[in-house]
Structure formats: structure tokens, C-alpha cells
One Martini backbone bead per residue (centre of mass of N, CA, C, O) as a GRO file, in nm:
protein
  338
    1MET     BB    1  13.961   7.512   3.351
    2ARG     BB    2  13.662   7.640   3.236
    3LEU     BB    3  13.674   7.441   2.957
    4LEU     BB    4  13.730   7.141   3.022
    5LEU     BB    5  13.460   6.988   3.053
    6PRO     BB    6  13.338   7.046   2.762
    7PHE     BB    7  13.572   6.934   2.611
    8MET     BB    8  13.567   6.644   2.721
    9ALA     BB    9  13.288   6.588   2.607
   10CYS     BB   10  13.378   6.619   2.309
   11PHE     BB   11  13.593   6.403   2.319
   12ALA     BB   12  13.418   6.164   2.396
   13ALA     BB   13  13.239   6.182   2.148
   14ALA     BB   14  13.465   6.143   1.940
   15VAL     BB   15  13.541   5.857   2.025
   16GLY     BB   16  13.260   5.735   1.959
   17LEU     BB   17  13.230   5.862   1.638
   18ALA     BB   18  13.455   5.786   1.503
   19THR     BB   19  13.585   5.724   1.175
   20PRO     BB   20  13.793   5.597   0.935
   21HIS     BB   21  13.823   5.879   0.778
   22GLY     BB   22  13.973   5.996   1.060
   23GLN     BB   23  14.249   5.899   1.007
   24VAL     BB   24  14.574   5.922   1.048
   25SER     BB   25  14.837   6.046   0.837
   26ASP     BB   26  15.152   5.930   0.797
   27GLN     BB   27  15.226   6.043   0.518
   28GLN     BB   28  15.179   6.346   0.589
   29ILE     BB   29  15.390   6.363   0.816
   30ALA     BB   30  15.639   6.267   0.627
   31GLY     BB   31  15.605   6.482   0.428
   32THR     BB   32  15.722   6.772   0.223
   33ASN     BB   33  15.426   6.826   0.132
   34TYR     BB   34  15.258   7.044   0.271
   35PRO     BB   35  14.961   7.083   0.371
   36ALA     BB   36  14.695   7.318   0.317
   37THR     BB   37  14.529   7.132   0.518
   38LEU     BB   38  14.447   6.995   0.820
   39SER     BB   39  14.272   6.755   0.727
   40ALA     BB   40  14.499   6.575   0.588
   41TYR     BB   41  14.583   6.432   0.875
   42GLY     BB   42  14.339   6.356   1.079
   43PHE     BB   43  14.318   6.498   1.374
   44PHE     BB   44  14.025   6.583   1.268
   45ASP     BB   45  13.654   6.559   1.261
   46GLY     BB   46  13.567   6.858   1.111
   47ALA     BB   47  13.678   6.979   1.397
   48ALA     BB   48  13.832   7.104   1.678
   49ASN     BB   49  13.615   6.944   1.883
   50ARG     BB   50  13.717   6.665   1.694
   51PRO     BB   51  13.922   6.450   1.793
   52SER     BB   52  14.104   6.202   1.745
   53ARG     BB   53  14.130   5.880   1.895
   54GLN     BB   54  14.456   5.884   1.844
   55LEU     BB   55  14.479   6.101   2.052
   56ILE     BB   56  14.666   6.248   2.325
   57PRO     BB   57  14.554   6.419   2.581
   58TYR     BB   58  14.689   6.731   2.739
   59GLN     BB   59  14.826   6.904   3.028
   60LEU     BB   60  14.951   7.188   3.205
   61ARG     BB   61  15.039   7.304   3.507
   62THR     BB   62  15.246   7.494   3.353
   63PRO     BB   63  15.205   7.731   3.126
   64LEU     BB   64  15.228   7.895   2.843
   65PHE     BB   65  15.203   8.225   2.768
   66SER     BB   66  14.913   8.341   2.540
   67ASP     BB   67  14.708   8.578   2.574
   68TYR     BB   68  14.492   8.393   2.730
   69ALA     BB   69  14.484   8.142   2.584
   70GLU     BB   70  14.333   7.866   2.503
   71LYS     BB   71  14.435   7.507   2.524
   72GLN     BB   72  14.500   7.219   2.302
   73ARG     BB   73  14.648   6.905   2.362
   74PHE     BB   74  14.850   6.665   2.154
   75ILE     BB   75  14.935   6.320   2.081
   76TYR     BB   76  15.108   6.141   1.827
   77LEU     BB   77  15.113   5.785   1.747
   78PRO     BB   78  15.222   5.543   1.574
   79GLU     BB   79  15.172   5.225   1.520
   80GLY     BB   80  15.366   5.079   1.780
   81ALA     BB   81  15.454   5.321   1.925
   82ARG     BB   82  15.680   5.478   2.169
   83LEU     BB   83  15.753   5.636   2.445
   84THR     BB   84  16.019   5.813   2.588
   85SER     BB   85  16.283   5.906   2.833
   86ASP     BB   86  16.469   6.090   3.022
   87GLN     BB   87  16.595   6.163   3.339
   88ALA     BB   88  16.404   6.440   3.353
   89GLY     BB   89  16.116   6.358   3.180
   90LYS     BB   90  16.165   6.397   2.881
   91PHE     BB   91  16.034   6.349   2.596
   92GLU     BB   92  16.065   6.093   2.347
   93PHE     BB   93  16.021   6.076   1.998
   94PRO     BB   94  15.918   5.921   1.733
   95VAL     BB   95  15.906   5.864   1.428
   96GLY     BB   96  15.576   6.000   1.335
   97ALA     BB   97  15.523   6.201   1.526
   98ALA     BB   98  15.292   6.436   1.698
   99LEU     BB   99  15.215   6.781   1.776
  100ILE     BB  100  14.910   6.939   1.901
  101LYS     BB  101  14.805   7.292   1.905
  102SER     BB  102  14.532   7.482   2.029
  103PHE     BB  103  14.391   7.823   1.983
  104GLY     BB  104  14.166   8.010   2.207
  105TYR     BB  105  13.841   8.171   2.257
  106PRO     BB  106  13.571   8.282   2.388
  107ASP     BB  107  13.264   8.342   2.317
  108LYS     BB  108  12.960   8.484   2.387
  109SER     BB  109  12.859   8.183   2.489
  110GLY     BB  110  13.145   8.034   2.596
  111ALA     BB  111  13.262   7.908   2.366
  112LEU     BB  112  13.526   7.767   2.198
  113ARG     BB  113  13.737   7.949   1.969
  114ILE     BB  114  13.932   7.844   1.717
  115LEU     BB  115  14.211   7.982   1.544
  116GLU     BB  116  14.459   7.777   1.591
  117THR     BB  117  14.698   7.523   1.466
  118ARG     BB  118  14.984   7.357   1.585
  119VAL     BB  119  15.252   7.161   1.423
  120LEU     BB  120  15.464   6.881   1.514
  121LEU     BB  121  15.691   6.712   1.312
  122HIS     BB  122  15.841   6.376   1.298
  123GLN     BB  123  16.091   6.334   1.093
  124GLN     BB  124  16.368   6.187   0.963
  125ASP     BB  125  16.524   6.494   0.979
  126GLY     BB  126  16.308   6.597   1.183
  127TRP     BB  127  16.151   6.883   1.283
  128VAL     BB  128  15.826   7.034   1.203
  129ALA     BB  129  15.681   7.368   1.189
  130LEU     BB  130  15.315   7.443   1.176
  131PRO     BB  131  15.061   7.674   1.073
  132TYR     BB  132  14.697   7.696   1.137
  133ILE     BB  133  14.398   7.849   1.010
  134TRP     BB  134  14.081   7.895   1.095
  135ARG     BB  135  13.792   7.912   0.976
  136ASP     BB  136  13.492   8.070   1.036
  137ASP     BB  137  13.328   7.782   1.013
  138GLY     BB  138  13.530   7.540   1.136
  139GLY     BB  139  13.601   7.314   0.900
  140ASP     BB  140  13.906   7.446   0.864
  141ALA     BB  141  14.265   7.466   0.801
  142ASP     BB  142  14.520   7.696   0.701
  143LEU     BB  143  14.811   7.743   0.574
  144ARG     BB  144  15.058   7.982   0.744
  145VAL     BB  145  15.384   8.059   0.705
  146GLY     BB  146  15.353   8.389   0.754
  147GLY     BB  147  15.132   8.432   0.926
  148LYS     BB  148  14.928   8.628   1.175
  149ARG     BB  149  14.711   8.902   1.236
  150MET     BB  150  14.448   8.934   1.500
  151ALA     BB  151  14.156   9.064   1.620
  152VAL     BB  152  14.065   9.005   1.970
  153ASP     BB  153  13.777   8.971   2.167
  154VAL     BB  154  13.799   9.022   2.523
  155GLU     BB  155  13.788   8.930   2.876
  156LEU     BB  156  13.984   9.102   3.132
  157GLN     BB  157  13.904   9.138   3.441
  158GLY     BB  158  13.612   9.246   3.322
  159THR     BB  159  13.758   9.366   3.061
  160PRO     BB  160  13.735   9.478   2.763
  161THR     BB  161  13.947   9.342   2.495
  162THR     BB  162  14.196   9.393   2.251
  163ILE     BB  163  14.385   9.158   2.067
  164SER     BB  164  14.695   9.121   1.896
  165TYR     BB  165  14.705   8.835   1.742
  166ALA     BB  166  14.965   8.587   1.701
  167VAL     BB  167  15.065   8.406   1.421
  168PRO     BB  168  15.323   8.242   1.356
  169ASN     BB  169  15.579   8.192   1.178
  170LYS     BB  170  15.806   7.958   1.072
  171ASN     BB  171  16.054   8.109   1.208
  172GLN     BB  172  15.935   8.147   1.489
  173CYS     BB  173  15.907   7.860   1.556
  174LYS     BB  174  16.209   7.806   1.555
  175GLN     BB  175  16.307   8.000   1.782
  176CYS     BB  176  16.146   7.853   2.018
  177HIS     BB  177  16.248   7.542   1.917
  178SER     BB  178  16.545   7.582   1.972
  179SER     BB  179  16.828   7.343   1.973
  180ASP     BB  180  17.125   7.342   1.843
  181ALA     BB  181  16.970   7.429   1.558
  182SER     BB  182  16.710   7.263   1.636
  183ILE     BB  183  16.408   7.121   1.634
  184VAL     BB  184  16.202   7.113   1.929
  185PRO     BB  185  16.042   7.027   2.193
  186ILE     BB  186  15.916   7.210   2.501
  187GLY     BB  187  15.680   7.078   2.692
  188PRO     BB  188  15.714   6.752   2.740
  189ILE     BB  189  15.695   6.698   3.082
  190TRP     BB  190  15.591   6.488   3.314
  191GLN     BB  191  15.572   6.691   3.575
  192ASN     BB  192  15.379   6.898   3.377
  193MET     BB  193  15.165   6.662   3.332
  194GLU     BB  194  14.830   6.577   3.219
  195PHE     BB  195  14.569   6.307   3.191
  196PRO     BB  196  14.225   6.308   3.141
  197ARG     BB  197  14.222   6.031   3.011
  198GLN     BB  198  14.144   5.720   3.060
  199GLY     BB  199  14.463   5.538   3.065
  200ASP     BB  200  14.709   5.704   2.970
  201ARG     BB  201  14.890   5.729   3.212
  202GLU     BB  202  14.918   5.418   3.250
  203LYS     BB  203  15.046   5.352   2.978
  204LEU     BB  204  15.297   5.531   3.011
  205LEU     BB  205  15.406   5.375   3.267
  206GLN     BB  206  15.452   5.109   3.129
  207TRP     BB  207  15.670   5.228   2.938
  208MET     BB  208  15.769   5.441   3.207
  209PRO     BB  209  15.820   5.353   3.529
  210GLN     BB  210  16.019   5.581   3.629
  211LEU     BB  211  15.807   5.824   3.651
  212ALA     BB  212  15.668   5.754   3.926
  213LYS     BB  213  15.912   5.899   4.092
  214MET     BB  214  15.806   6.177   3.982
  215ALA     BB  215  15.730   6.473   4.085
  216ALA     BB  216  15.499   6.696   4.066
  217TRP     BB  217  15.447   6.999   3.982
  218GLY     BB  218  15.367   7.290   4.074
  219LYS     BB  219  15.145   7.524   4.041
  220TRP     BB  220  15.177   7.852   3.983
  221ASP     BB  221  14.869   7.930   4.111
  222ASP     BB  222  14.926   7.737   4.368
  223LEU     BB  223  14.975   7.794   4.703
  224GLU     BB  224  14.972   7.473   4.782
  225GLY     BB  225  15.184   7.351   4.544
  226GLY     BB  226  15.414   7.539   4.663
  227THR     BB  227  15.654   7.738   4.672
  228LEU     BB  228  15.747   8.037   4.562
  229ASN     BB  229  16.010   7.939   4.430
  230GLU     BB  230  15.902   7.698   4.275
  231ARG     BB  231  15.678   7.851   4.110
  232ALA     BB  232  15.871   8.063   3.974
  233ARG     BB  233  16.077   7.852   3.840
  234HIS     BB  234  15.858   7.715   3.659
  235TYR     BB  235  15.758   7.958   3.507
  236LEU     BB  236  16.046   8.024   3.382
  237LYS     BB  237  16.091   7.754   3.246
  238VAL     BB  238  15.832   7.760   3.059
  239ASN     BB  239  15.860   8.075   2.949
  240CYS     BB  240  16.216   8.091   2.916
  241GLY     BB  241  16.392   7.812   2.896
  242HIS     BB  242  16.398   7.755   2.578
  243CYS     BB  243  16.603   8.009   2.533
  244HIS     BB  244  16.726   8.009   2.832
  245ALA     BB  245  16.987   7.814   2.724
  246PRO     BB  246  17.267   7.668   2.620
  247LYS     BB  247  17.095   7.581   2.330
  248GLY     BB  248  16.953   7.842   2.295
  249SER     BB  249  16.868   8.146   2.141
  250ALA     BB  250  16.980   8.290   2.439
  251SER     BB  251  17.270   8.200   2.529
  252ASN     BB  252  17.436   8.480   2.502
  253SER     BB  253  17.319   8.596   2.779
  254GLY     BB  254  17.383   8.391   3.040
  255LEU     BB  255  17.072   8.318   3.080
  256PHE     BB  256  16.943   8.048   3.290
  257LEU     BB  257  16.592   7.901   3.297
  258ASP     BB  258  16.604   7.567   3.274
  259GLY     BB  259  16.790   7.460   3.540
  260SER     BB  260  17.123   7.489   3.470
  261ALA     BB  261  17.208   7.675   3.675
  262GLY     BB  262  17.514   7.716   3.885
  263ASP     BB  263  17.416   8.009   3.974
  264ALA     BB  264  17.284   8.303   4.048
  265ALA     BB  265  17.384   8.464   3.797
  266ALA     BB  266  17.270   8.261   3.576
  267TYR     BB  267  16.973   8.341   3.698
  268GLY     BB  268  17.014   8.676   3.744
  269ILE     BB  269  17.136   8.725   4.025
  270GLY     BB  270  17.337   8.993   4.007
  271LYS     BB  271  17.313   9.043   3.700
  272ARG     BB  272  17.441   9.172   3.422
  273PRO     BB  273  17.392   9.276   3.128
  274VAL     BB  274  17.517   9.226   2.815
  275ALA     BB  275  17.307   9.452   2.728
  276ALA     BB  276  17.222   9.751   2.710
  277GLY     BB  277  16.970  10.007   2.730
  278ARG     BB  278  16.626  10.029   2.683
  279ALA     BB  279  16.571   9.726   2.787
  280SER     BB  280  16.686   9.783   3.089
  281GLY     BB  281  16.573  10.069   3.222
  282ASP     BB  282  16.840  10.154   3.382
  283PHE     BB  283  16.926   9.888   3.509
  284ASP     BB  284  17.166   9.668   3.653
  285PHE     BB  285  16.973   9.396   3.698
  286VAL     BB  286  16.792   9.136   3.629
  287ILE     BB  287  16.820   9.068   3.943
  288GLU     BB  288  16.709   9.246   4.238
  289ALA     BB  289  16.723   9.174   4.545
  290GLY     BB  290  16.419   9.297   4.681
  291ARG     BB  291  16.379   9.451   4.367
  292PRO     BB  292  16.139   9.462   4.137
  293ASP     BB  293  16.159   9.771   4.050
  294ARG     BB  294  16.493   9.691   3.956
  295SER     BB  295  16.418   9.465   3.751
  296ILE     BB  296  16.456   9.363   3.433
  297LEU     BB  297  16.264   9.121   3.417
  298ILE     BB  298  16.010   9.273   3.512
  299TYR     BB  299  16.013   9.502   3.305
  300ARG     BB  300  15.988   9.313   3.049
  301MET     BB  301  15.724   9.162   3.143
  302LYS     BB  302  15.543   9.420   3.146
  303SER     BB  303  15.595   9.479   2.856
  304THR     BB  304  15.474   9.575   2.499
  305ASP     BB  305  15.730   9.649   2.377
  306PRO     BB  306  15.908   9.512   2.124
  307GLY     BB  307  16.200   9.622   2.236
  308ILE     BB  308  16.139   9.488   2.553
  309ALA     BB  309  15.993   9.248   2.555
  310MET     BB  310  15.928   8.957   2.765
  311PRO     BB  311  15.881   8.777   2.558
  312GLU     BB  312  15.907   8.838   2.213
  313LEU     BB  313  15.705   8.605   2.175
  314GLY     BB  314  15.340   8.529   2.204
  315ARG     BB  315  15.278   8.850   2.285
  316ALA     BB  316  15.062   9.157   2.364
  317THR     BB  317  15.058   9.098   2.658
  318ALA     BB  318  15.059   9.106   3.007
  319HIS     BB  319  15.109   8.882   3.274
  320ALA     BB  320  14.987   8.978   3.567
  321GLU     BB  321  15.002   8.716   3.739
  322GLY     BB  322  15.301   8.638   3.671
  323VAL     BB  323  15.429   8.912   3.759
  324LYS     BB  324  15.342   8.885   4.058
  325LEU     BB  325  15.493   8.633   4.130
  326LEU     BB  326  15.782   8.750   4.066
  327GLU     BB  327  15.766   8.992   4.254
  328ASP     BB  328  15.737   8.826   4.514
  329TRP     BB  329  16.005   8.664   4.477
  330VAL     BB  330  16.199   8.907   4.473
  331ALA     BB  331  16.102   9.047   4.744
  332ALA     BB  332  16.184   8.775   4.917
  333MET     BB  333  16.466   8.851   4.877
  334PRO     BB  334  16.748   8.891   5.005
  335SER     BB  335  16.978   9.115   5.024
  336GLY     BB  336  17.233   8.956   4.834
  337GLY     BB  337  17.073   8.697   4.775
  338HIS     BB  338  16.885   8.397   4.650
   0.00000   0.00000   0.00000
């Protein structure tokens, strides 16, 4: 990411300069009276580019697409707590943990301007998802349970573009983070994570030595990082698999992109849609092998029409590069094959 090095410089400075008043508040994380301002948690020391030294920064090898927004991701663990993982490498968080993710775009100077920060708090009764929108002066962020749309001027592929950027409301947070009717984290899987700060990866492996045997996923846009099939499936797992899973919010579709599909049809190949209509584009199959131009999956990922677009939430633009990856993947499938 082009902003990684300057961000890590800011992070390193924050580690060195953080003061006791910037300590994370376990009480606020556990409370049911959600703070009106992000500063109450202590995750940041006065600005979005000054994260607490108590946070563990991480990146994703294949990230969720969100209108080309740059993201900064962190894990918070209360003192003495540790992470564990399941057999698939998915992190399991103790009560009192928090996940923090900030979204932003470069300003005219090239510096990253953070628009919002979303927090996922692991409380005694489960996870709570809350969105906070940063003020224009960058000094703090305010709770916005109703979400917000804002026009953001960006440059995409060299072309000035205005994005109708959406901060999700609290219910929309639940929709994407839903599994078996409960809110859960959807991103932190060891094979898809990188830890830029020295010592963090090593510490996690001390806690979970079994993870050392798990190979990292190839990056979706790295031609040398994996086969076309592997990269496409990782992209779909990250961008679609949280809803299209047996316990996800789109389970009734019968389309499972989380890696659990037992056959080609469950993965969409040669599968007819559960419901036809405008969103199907008059095509017959979710994925028609060898024919990306006739595959509903490609048609919906290209669309920005709210009644057609997939994913339904989190984007107002199409991810041209991601769509191209999936088009190439479908085109490479032998007709009638997997």
C-alpha cells in the first residue's frame, strides 16, 4: 500500500510518545452506555494517525474492497489476555478485546485523511459494532449509529472521481458481521494477516505455535503469489464469504463462498439462482464456466445499481481490478467444468 511506510512512521512515533492519559479504557469497552466520542476509549492519542501503543496493528493480504478506501486495522487485548485460534486459523478473542478499523483517502497533499473508525467490542454478552465519524479538524470522532453518506473526491486510475461514501448504520454493521444471528469478527484469519510492527508476529506464535504450520494466502493481486484459481477464491472468501456462508446472512441463497462449499454448484458453478428477476440480468447461472459475460456473479459485481449490486453494502463503485480477476478466472474454466 502506498501509504504504509508513512503510516508506520507515524505509528512508531506514537509508540514512543504515548503518555499514560492515552491508555485504553477497559471500562468503556465493557460498558453498555456507548461513548459519544471515540476518544473515550483511548484507542488513539488525539488523532487517527496516533494509535495507542497498546494496539496491535495488522494488514490483510487480501482485503475487503470498500470503494478504494485505505484502511488501518488494530487489535486491542486487555492486560494479561491472549488470543487463541480454531483449527482453520481464525482468531478467537477474549472478552474485553476490541477490533478497530479506520477508513480514509489521500488528501491533496498525499496524506491519509481518516473519515471514520469502526469498532467491534467483545463484551460479556457478545460483540457490539459501532461506527464513529471523524470531525473535520481530526481531533476526535463522533458516534453515528444512523450512519452517514458523504461525497469524497478521489482519483481512480488517474481520473478525478466523486464517491458517495457510506458509513454504515448500526444495523448494517450487524448484517455483514452476522453468523448464526450473532455478531462476530469476519477478517482476522492468520493466513490472511501480516503484522508490520516488529515482535507482534513472534508474540502471537508463542501463544499459538500451531499457526506456524499454516501457509500464508497468496495476495489477490500478486500474479506470483498463487494460481489464478487460488487468488480468485481468496478474493471471494474475503469479499463475499462472510454473508455467503452456511450461518451467514445470505445462507438461504445456497451459494457458499466461505470455503465450505461441498461441490461446484454450492460454489455457484452451474448453479441457477434461488430467485430470478432483474438482479439476475436474465442469465441462467451464478457462474457459467467459460462465460464471464453470462455469469450472474460478474454481472452483479460490475453493477452499482442498489437493486443489483453485490456485495449489497460497503461500496458505491465497482472494483474494476477485482472484477477483472474474477472474469479471468471464469473465462479459464472449461465449459461444463469446475
